[in-house]
C-alpha positions in Angstrom: -63.7 1.2 127.3 -64.5 -2.2 125.9 -64.7 -3.2 122.3 -66.4 -6.2 120.6 -63.7 -8.6 119.3 -63.7 -9.9 115.8 -65.2 -13.2 114.9 -64.1 -15.5 112.1 -66.4 -17.2 109.6 -65.3 -20.0 107.2 -65.2 -18.6 103.7 -63.6 -19.1 100.3 -62.5 -16.3 98.0 -63.1 -17.4 94.3 -62.8 -16.1 90.8 -65.6 -17.1 88.5 -65.4 -15.8 84.9 -64.4 -12.2 85.0 -65.7 -11.7 88.6 -64.5 -12.4 92.1 -66.6 -13.0 95.3 -66.6 -14.3 98.8 -68.3 -17.7 99.0 -70.0 -19.1 102.2 -71.7 -22.3 103.0 -75.1 -21.5 104.5 -74.4 -23.6 107.6 -71.2 -21.7 108.3 -72.9 -18.3 108.6 -73.8 -16.9 112.0 -77.3 -18.0 112.8 -78.9 -14.6 112.4 -77.4 -14.4 108.9 -78.8 -17.7 107.6 -82.1 -16.1 106.6 -82.7 -13.0 104.4 -82.7 -9.7 106.3 -80.7 -6.9 107.8 -78.2 -9.1 109.6 -77.1 -10.9 106.4 -76.9 -7.6 104.5 -74.8 -6.0 107.2 -72.5 -9.0 107.4 -71.9 -9.0 103.6 -71.3 -5.3 103.6 -68.7 -5.6 106.3 -67.0 -8.5 104.6 -66.7 -6.5 101.4 -65.9 -3.2 103.1 -69.0 -1.2 102.2 -70.4 1.3 102.2 -67.1 3.0 101.5 -67.2 6.8 100.8 -63.6 6.5 99.5 -64.8 3.8 97.0 -61.6 1.8 97.6 -62.7 -1.2 99.9 -59.4 -0.9 101.8 -61.1 -2.3 104.9 -62.7 -5.4 103.3 -62.4 -8.1 100.7 -64.0 -6.1 97.9 -62.2 -4.7 94.9 -64.2 -1.5 94.6 -65.7 -2.5 91.2 -69.1 -4.1 90.4 -67.1 -7.3 89.4 -65.5 -7.7 92.8 -68.1 -6.5 95.3 -70.0 -9.8 95.6 -70.9 -12.4 98.2 -72.4 -15.8 97.6 -74.2 -18.4 99.8 -74.5 -22.0 98.8 -76.5 -24.7 100.5 -77.6 -28.3 99.8 -80.7 -28.2 97.7 -84.0 -29.8 98.8 -85.3 -29.1 95.3 -85.7 -32.3 93.2 -83.1 -32.7 90.5 -80.7 -30.1 91.9 -77.5 -30.3 93.9 -77.3 -26.8 95.5 -79.2 -23.6 96.0 -77.1 -20.6 95.0 -77.9 -17.1 96.3 -76.0 -14.0 95.2 -75.7 -10.6 96.7 -74.3 -7.6 94.8 -72.9 -5.3 97.4 -73.0 -1.6 96.5 -69.6 0.1 96.9 -70.3 3.6 98.3 -74.0 3.4 99.2 -75.8 1.5 101.9 -77.5 -1.5 100.3 -77.1 -5.1 99.0 -79.0 -5.8 95.7 -80.6 -9.3 95.5 -82.6 -8.6 92.4 -80.5 -10.7 89.9 -77.9 -13.3 89.3 -74.2 -13.1 88.5 -73.5 -15.3 85.5 -69.7 -15.2 86.0 -70.0 -16.4 89.6 -72.4 -19.1 88.5 -69.3 -20.8 87.2 -67.6 -20.6 90.6 -70.9 -21.8 92.2 -70.6 -25.1 90.3 -67.0 -25.6 91.3 -67.6 -24.5 94.9 -70.5 -27.0 95.2 -67.9 -29.8 94.7 -65.2 -28.1 96.9 -67.7 -27.7 99.7 -68.9 -31.3 99.7 -72.4 -30.7 98.4 -71.9 -33.2 95.5 -71.6 -36.9 95.9 -67.9 -37.7 95.7 -68.6 -40.7 93.5 -69.9 -38.3 90.8 -66.7 -36.1 91.0 -63.9 -38.6 90.4 -62.6 -38.1 86.8 -63.9 -36.4 83.7 -66.7 -33.9 83.9 -69.1 -33.6 86.9 -72.5 -32.2 86.0 -73.7 -29.9 88.8 -77.3 -28.8 88.8 -77.7 -25.4 90.5 -80.9 -23.7 91.6 -80.3 -20.0 91.2 -82.4 -18.7 94.1 -82.4 -15.0 93.2 -84.3 -15.6 90.0 -85.7 -19.1 90.4 -83.9 -20.7 87.5 -81.8 -23.8 86.8 -78.1 -23.5 85.8 -76.2 -26.6 84.8 -72.4 -26.5 85.3 -70.1 -29.0 83.5 -67.1 -29.0 85.8 -63.9 -30.8 85.0 -62.7 -33.1 87.8 -59.6 -35.3 88.4 -59.0 -37.7 91.3 -62.1 -36.5 93.1 -61.2 -32.8 93.0 -62.1 -29.9 90.8 -59.6 -29.5 88.0 -58.8 -25.7 88.1 -55.8 -25.4 85.9 -55.9 -25.7 82.1 -55.4 -24.0 78.8 -58.8 -22.3 78.3 -58.3 -18.6 77.7 -61.0 -16.1 78.7 -60.7 -12.5 77.6 -60.7 -10.3 80.6 -58.9 -12.9 82.7 -55.1 -12.8 82.7 -54.2 -16.5 83.0 -55.6 -19.6 81.4 -57.6 -22.2 83.5 -59.8 -25.2 83.0 -63.0 -24.7 80.9 -66.4 -24.9 82.6 -69.4 -25.0 80.4 -72.6 -23.4 81.7 -76.1 -24.0 80.5 -78.8 -21.4 81.6 -82.1 -23.3 81.3 -85.2 -21.3 80.3 -83.4 -18.1 81.2 -86.4 -15.7 81.1 -87.9 -14.7 84.4 -90.3 -17.1 86.0 -93.8 -16.4 84.6 -92.6 -13.5 82.6 -92.1 -12.9 78.9 -88.8 -12.8 77.1 -89.9 -9.3 75.9 -91.8 -7.7 78.7 -93.5 -5.1 76.4 -94.3 -7.7 73.8 -92.1 -5.8 71.2 -88.8 -6.7 69.7 -88.0 -3.0 69.5 -89.6 -0.2 71.6 -89.3 3.5 71.3 -88.5 5.2 74.6 -89.4 8.8 75.4 -86.1 10.2 76.7 -84.8 13.7 77.5 -83.8 15.8 74.4 -80.5 16.5 76.2 -79.6 12.9 75.8 -81.0 12.0 72.3 -82.0 14.5 69.6 -85.7 14.2 69.1 -86.4 12.6 72.4 -87.0 9.2 71.0 -84.7 6.2 71.4 -85.0 2.7 69.9 -84.4 -0.1 72.4 -84.7 -3.8 72.7 -86.0 -4.6 76.2 -85.3 -8.3 77.0 -85.6 -10.5 80.0 -83.2 -13.4 79.6 -80.3 -14.2 82.0 -80.9 -10.7 83.4 -83.2 -7.9 82.4 -81.3 -5.9 79.8 -81.9 -2.7 77.8 -80.1 -2.7 74.5 -79.7 0.5 72.4 -77.8 1.3 69.3 -74.4 2.9 70.0 -74.7 5.3 67.1 -78.0 6.6 68.4 -76.3 7.8 71.6 -73.1 9.1 70.0 -70.8 6.1 70.4 -69.0 3.7 68.0 -69.4 0.6 70.2 -65.6 0.2 70.4 -65.2 2.3 73.6 -63.0 1.1 76.5 -63.7 1.8 80.2 -62.0 5.2 80.5 -64.0 6.7 77.7 -67.2 6.1 79.6 -66.2 5.9 83.3 -64.3 9.1 83.3 -67.3 11.0 81.9 -69.6 11.8 84.7 -72.2 13.3 82.3 -72.2 10.2 80.2 -72.7 8.0 83.3 -75.6 10.1 84.5 -77.1 9.9 81.0 -76.9 6.1 81.0 -78.5 5.9 84.5 -81.4 8.1 83.2 -81.8 5.8 80.2 -81.6 2.7 82.5 -84.3 4.1 84.8 -86.6 4.9 81.8 -86.1 1.4 80.4 -86.7 -0.2 83.9 -90.0 1.6 84.2 -91.0 0.5 80.7 -90.2 -3.1 81.6 -92.3 -3.0 84.7 -89.4 -3.5 87.0 -90.0 -0.3 89.0 -93.0 1.8 89.8 -91.4 5.2 89.4 -88.1 6.5 88.0 -86.6 7.3 91.3 -86.9 3.6 92.3 -84.0 2.7 90.0 -81.5 4.1 92.5 -82.3 1.3 94.8 -82.2 -1.3 92.1 -78.8 -0.9 90.6 -78.0 -4.5 89.7 -81.0 -4.8 87.4 -81.8 -4.0 84.6 -78.5 -3.7 82.8 -78.0 -1.2 80.0 -75.9 -2.0 76.9 -75.1 -0.5 73.6 -74.5 -2.4 70.4 -72.9 -1.7 67.0 -71.8 -3.6 63.8 -68.2 -4.9 63.9 -65.2 -2.5 63.4 -61.5 -3.1 64.2 -60.5 -1.9 67.7 -57.8 -2.4 70.3 -58.9 -4.1 73.4 -57.8 -3.1 76.9 -55.1 -5.8 76.8 -53.6 -4.2 73.7 -54.8 -7.0 71.5 -56.4 -5.9 68.2 -59.9 -7.3 67.7 -60.6 -7.5 63.9 -64.0 -6.8 62.6 -63.9 -10.2 61.0 -63.4 -11.8 64.4 -66.8 -10.9 65.7 -70.5 -10.6 64.7 -71.1 -7.4 66.6 -69.8 -5.1 69.3 -71.4 -4.8 72.8 -70.6 -2.5 75.7 -72.5 -3.0 79.0 -72.7 -1.1 82.2 -72.9 -2.7 85.6 -73.7 -0.8 88.9 -73.3 2.5 87.1 -70.0 1.9 85.4 -68.9 0.4 82.1 -67.9 -3.3 82.7 -64.3 -4.2 81.9 -65.4 -7.2 79.9 -69.0 -8.7 80.0 -71.3 -9.8 82.7 -72.2 -13.5 82.3 -75.9 -12.8 82.6 -75.7 -10.0 80.1 -73.9 -12.4 77.7 -77.0 -14.7 78.0 -79.2 -11.7 77.1 -76.9 -10.9 74.2 -77.0 -14.5 72.9 -80.8 -14.6 73.3 -81.4 -11.3 71.6 -79.0 -12.2 68.8 -80.9 -15.5 68.2 -84.2 -13.7 67.5 -84.6 -11.9 64.2 -85.6 -8.2 64.4 -84.0 -7.2 67.8 -81.4 -4.5 67.8 -78.8 -7.1 68.8 -79.7 -9.3 65.9 -79.7 -6.4 63.5 -76.3 -5.2 64.7 -75.0 -8.7 64.0 -76.2 -8.4 60.4 -79.8 -9.3 60.7 -81.2 -12.2 58.7 -82.8 -15.3 60.3 -82.3 -17.1 63.6 -78.8 -17.7 65.0 -77.7 -20.5 67.3 -74.6 -18.6 68.5 -72.9 -15.2 68.3 -69.4 -13.9 69.0 -69.3 -10.3 70.2 -66.5 -7.9 70.9 -66.3 -6.3 74.4 -63.7 -4.0 76.0 -61.4 -6.9 77.0 -61.7 -9.0 73.8 -64.3 -11.4 72.5 -66.8 -13.9 73.8 -69.0 -16.6 72.2 -72.4 -17.5 73.5 -75.1 -19.8 72.1 -78.8 -19.7 72.5 -81.8 -21.9 71.5 -84.8 -19.8 70.6 -88.3 -20.8 69.3 -91.4 -19.0 68.2 -94.6 -20.5 69.8 -98.1 -19.1 70.4 -97.1 -15.8 68.9 -94.1 -15.1 71.1 -90.4 -15.9 71.3 -89.0 -18.0 74.1 -85.5 -19.2 74.8 -85.0 -22.7 76.1 -81.3 -22.6 76.8 -78.2 -20.4 76.6 -74.7 -21.8 76.7 -71.3 -20.3 77.3 -67.8 -21.3 78.6 -66.1 -19.7 81.6 -63.5 -20.8 84.2 -63.1 -20.6 87.9 -60.6 -21.2 90.7 -60.1 -20.8 94.4 -57.9 -17.8 95.2 -57.9 -18.2 99.0 -59.7 -20.3 101.6 -60.0 -20.2 105.4 -61.8 -17.6 107.5 -62.9 -14.1 106.9 -62.9 -11.9 110.0 -65.3 -9.1 110.9 -66.0 -7.2 114.1 -68.6 -9.1 116.1 -71.0 -6.1 116.3 -71.1 -5.7 112.5 -74.5 -7.3 112.0 
């Protein structure tokens, strides 16, 4: 009996923000995988080790969490004013699909650094200081500007910037998300700062739930923690060990997705797990983060907990942070109200399960609606391993 041997593909394993992913240059992929389709999906699944009924990713590069089941493709951009095109695939852990419906804000940080590592940026621009890398985010059709520190023609990866949710300090990379609402869409798809969703009485007494449905960074559904029985200070185990709670959040996410026009019927949400996100917000209280560090109420403007791919995230997704900053900047949203209400804000610091994060946003009210021109936050990134990833030759 003969078996197809393994093949090796040049790849780089990187951390970006609080996520990790396998990065590829488009030209290094097998020819059939250089275009969207089944071959690329199968390749990425085999690289990560999905679908895995054991939900462990023992036979792949994934880490069996939404934060570590990711693949990225970069290529030289033909788009004027951009250095690279960045395409992101969220690989499901135990089910058979790759979700291309949104971006990963954390790995956007690594995309800026990888663009330099991979030779896509003119070396003369990447000598010393800060190299500005303009990224076309191909999943959502948006521009991201990464300010990457460089020294002696290489990315400076080490430094003293601390990011809650990441164990060790590194060099700070500042990201600008330009015009973060979906192309041609409204920041608020329903036209309302707050909607009332019809939900099952088993989830919310009275069957009505207030929500802010926003489309910035990534489509996100915000609800009040108190309205669904939480304090807003919960850590992962409080949610992820509760199967009933997870099922309830998925029901709410599907209802919100339908209201936002992202799906045609509720059951479609099962095949669109990456977007929208669902998050719950609360005014500040003291709590102990997953690291053991106490977050004081005075340290933050509000508390936010968000779910990704059906589980509570250990920190905060970068794209959801953009949504948080945007919603906080606009008076009258649930996020703004949880942060104390009042007028517009240019920045907000929120508490998440691993600590705190600050994000800024520039919002303006024109022609009867709110728009956001930019969101800004700091992350870090570094190469963990580089070389070749191996997969069986008949995987795709």
